[in-house]
N, C-alpha and C positions, 0 to 999 in steps of 0.2 A: 660463304666460301673464302672471301677476302680475310675475314677474321681468323679462319682456320689456317690460312697460309701465313698470316702474320704471326699467329701463335706458334706455329711450327718453327718458324725462323727464330723466334725467341727461345723456344725449348732447346734448339740445337746450337745456340750462340753461347760460347764460353765466356763472352764479355758481359752477359746479362747477369745481374745480381740474382742469386738463388732465391732469396726471400721475395723479391719482386716477382719472380717467375711463379712461385707458389700462389701469390695473390692473383696473378693472371689466370692460372689454372682454376682457382676457386671461382673467379668471375665467369669463366667459360662454362664450367660444369654446373655450378649452382645458379647461374644466371643472375648473380647478385653483383651490385656495384658496391665496392668498399667505400663507405661514407665517412665523412668527417662528423665529429660530434656536434649535437645541438643541445643547448642548455636544458637541463632537467629531463632530457629524453634518454633513458637508460638503454633503450633499444639501439639508438644511434651511437651511443658511447661504446656499446659492445662491438660495433663495426669499425671503430677508430683505432689506428695504430699509434696515436699520440702517447699512450701510457708507456710504450716501448722506449721513447726518448727519455722519459722520467726515470725509468729503471736504469738506463745507460748512465745518465747523469749521476745518480746515486751510487752506482757501482764504481764509476770513475773517482768520485769523491772519497770513497772509503779506502781506496788503495793509494791515493795521491801522495801521502807522506811516507810510504813504505819503500825501502830501497831494494830489498831482495826480491827478484822476480818470482822465486818459488813461494816465498811468503805472500807476495801479492796475489798469486794464483790461488793459493789455499784460502785466503781471506775473501777473495772475489767469489769463489764457489760457495763459501759459507753464506755470504751476503745474498747471493742469488737464490740459493735453495732454501734457506731458512728465513731470512728477513723478507724476501719477496715471494715466499711460499711456492717456489718451483718444485719442491719435493713432492713426489707422487709414487704410486705403485704401478707395476705393469698390470694390464687388464686383458682378459681374453677377448673382450669386445669393446671397441672404442666408438662412442657416439658420433654421429655425422658432424656435429658442431666442433668436435675436436680436430677436424681436418680444415676448419676455416681459421685462417691465421689470426686475425684480430679478435674474433669471438673467443677462440680457444685460449689466447693469451689473457684476455680480460677475465675469463671465467676460471683460469688456471687449470684447464683440462685440455691438454694438448696431446695429439697423437704423437707417437715416438719420432717420426721423421719431421713433422712440423716443429716439435720442440727442439730437436737437434739443430735444425737450421736457425731457429730463433736464438738458442743459446750461443751458437757460433757468432751470430750477428752481434750480440751483446759483448761477448768476450773479445772479439776482434776490435770493437769500438773502444775497448779498454787498453788497447796497445799490444795485445798478444796475437799470435798466429794460431789458427785452429784448422782442423780438417775433420772429415768424417771417415772412419775406418771400420772395416768389418772384422770383428773378432768373434770367432765362433762362440755363440750362435746369434749374435745380434750386431746391429750398427751402433757404434759408440763414437764419442767425441774425443779427439786428441788435442790437448792444449800444450803447445810448446812454450815452456817457461824460458829456456835459454838453450844454448847448444848442447848442454849435457842432460837437461831434465825435461821430461814431458809427463803430463798426467793424462791417463786414458780413463774416461769415466762414462757411465751410463747416463744419457741425457734425461731419462725419465726419473730415475731415483736420485741422481747426483752421486752415486757411489762409485769410487774409483777402484781400479784393479791394482793390486800389488804385483811384483814381479813373479811370485809363485803362481798366482791365479792366471796371469798372462801366459806363462809357460804351459800350464795345464790346458788352457784353451787352444793354444797353438799346436799342442801335441795331437789334437783331433784332426789337424790338416794332413793331407797325404804328402809323401815325399820326405826328404831329409830335413829333420827338425832344425839343423844348424843353418839351413838355407832359407828358413821362413822369414819373410819380411812383412811388416804391417803396412801395406800399400794404401795410399789415400784413395777413397772412392771417387770415381769421376762423376761429373755432373749428370750424365745420362743415367748412370746406375742409381744415383740418388732419386732422380725424377721417376724412374721406372718403379723403384721400391715404393715411393709415395703413392703413385697412381694405382699400383697393384693392390695395396692395402685399402685405399679409398674405394676402388672398384668392388672389392669384397664386401665392404661395409654398405655400399649402395645396394648390392644384390640382396644382402641380408634384410635391408629395409624395403625391399621390393621396388626400389627406384630404378627400374630397368632402363628407362630412357637416359638417365644421368650416368648409369654404369656403362651404357653403350658409348657415351662420349669419352669416358676413360679408356675403353678398349680401343677406340679409334685413334686416340692419342698414342697409346702404347704401340699400336701397329704402325703408326707414323714413325716411331723411333726404331722399331724392330719389325719390318714388314712381313717377314716370313716366319714369325714365331707361331708354331702350331698350337700352343696352349692358348694364346690370345685369339687365334682363329676359332678354336673350339668355343671359347667363352663368347666371342661375338656371335657365333652360330646359336648358342644357347639363348643369348639376349634377344636376337632377332626372332627366334622361335617364340619366346615369351611375349614379344610384341606383335605376334600373329603375322610375321613375315617369313613363313616357313620356306617358301621357294628360294628366297635369298639365303636363308640359313643353311640349306642343304649343301651349297658349295663349300661353306666353311667346315661343316661337319665332315664332308668327304676329304677335304684337304688334311684335316687332323687325322683321320683314319689312315690315309696314305702315308703320312709322315711319321706317325707313331703307332705302327701296327701291333706292337707288343704291349701297348698300354691297355690295361683292363677296361678303361672307359672307352677306348677306341674299338675294342672287340665287341663291346655291348652296343655301341653306336652303329657298327657295321651291320649287326643283326637287325637293328631297328630300321636302318636305311634300306636294307634288302627287302624288308616287308612293307615299306611305304611307297606308294606311287605318288608322283607329283600331280596326279589328276584330282587329288583331294582338294576341296574348296579351301581357299585362304581368305580369311575375314580381315578387313581393315576397319 
């Protein structure tokens, strides 16, 4: 419980480095300790973040003699995505290792949010200011070159948006198009996105106990979220804790009565008595 309290304070602290927070989440959910490399042991090397420093050093070196911030930014992205093999394609399914910071970096197979945070870390270390922004329909990185220029790009593919593409995406938002601003995502929104996608990946792999840890963290950030309560009920049910799951199911049904899943759950709850045996 002490670890959970400490972890929760880290999650909610705006002063905590985002990359460090992802590593803490990884250790908590996967019960792994992020190790330092041991000679000739590729397994341990996979768990080391030392290669990140080497990438940063090489990226800093390649732009050191360039004066124009915009040219620096373009060369930096080219270096990162082509020379350091960050270029990738979006996938329908991301493997569990892609959510582990060091492992995914060293295998060059990073889930979108892990990659976005790593890319920001590298670019910030090269003297730029970055943030994550939501541009329908995905999270993207905004690299501020100077007061006049910014590059908004997809962290997975490295492809940047031109003004026409940006306008088309913003047209999908509700309200007056002239009032649309691209707001920076706050820390909690980034962590919720990361934990939500990781939770889905764990459920897909039938790792219900680890997915339950994700849901508990998500509910710590948003205690009354009915969808997370529904998912916690589902996971508890899968782990044969039906009596506990019923409360979450009922909360979801009460809060989202028009949701088709809630209507189906209500019928099931009405037909189930809590006298049924629960196996542990």
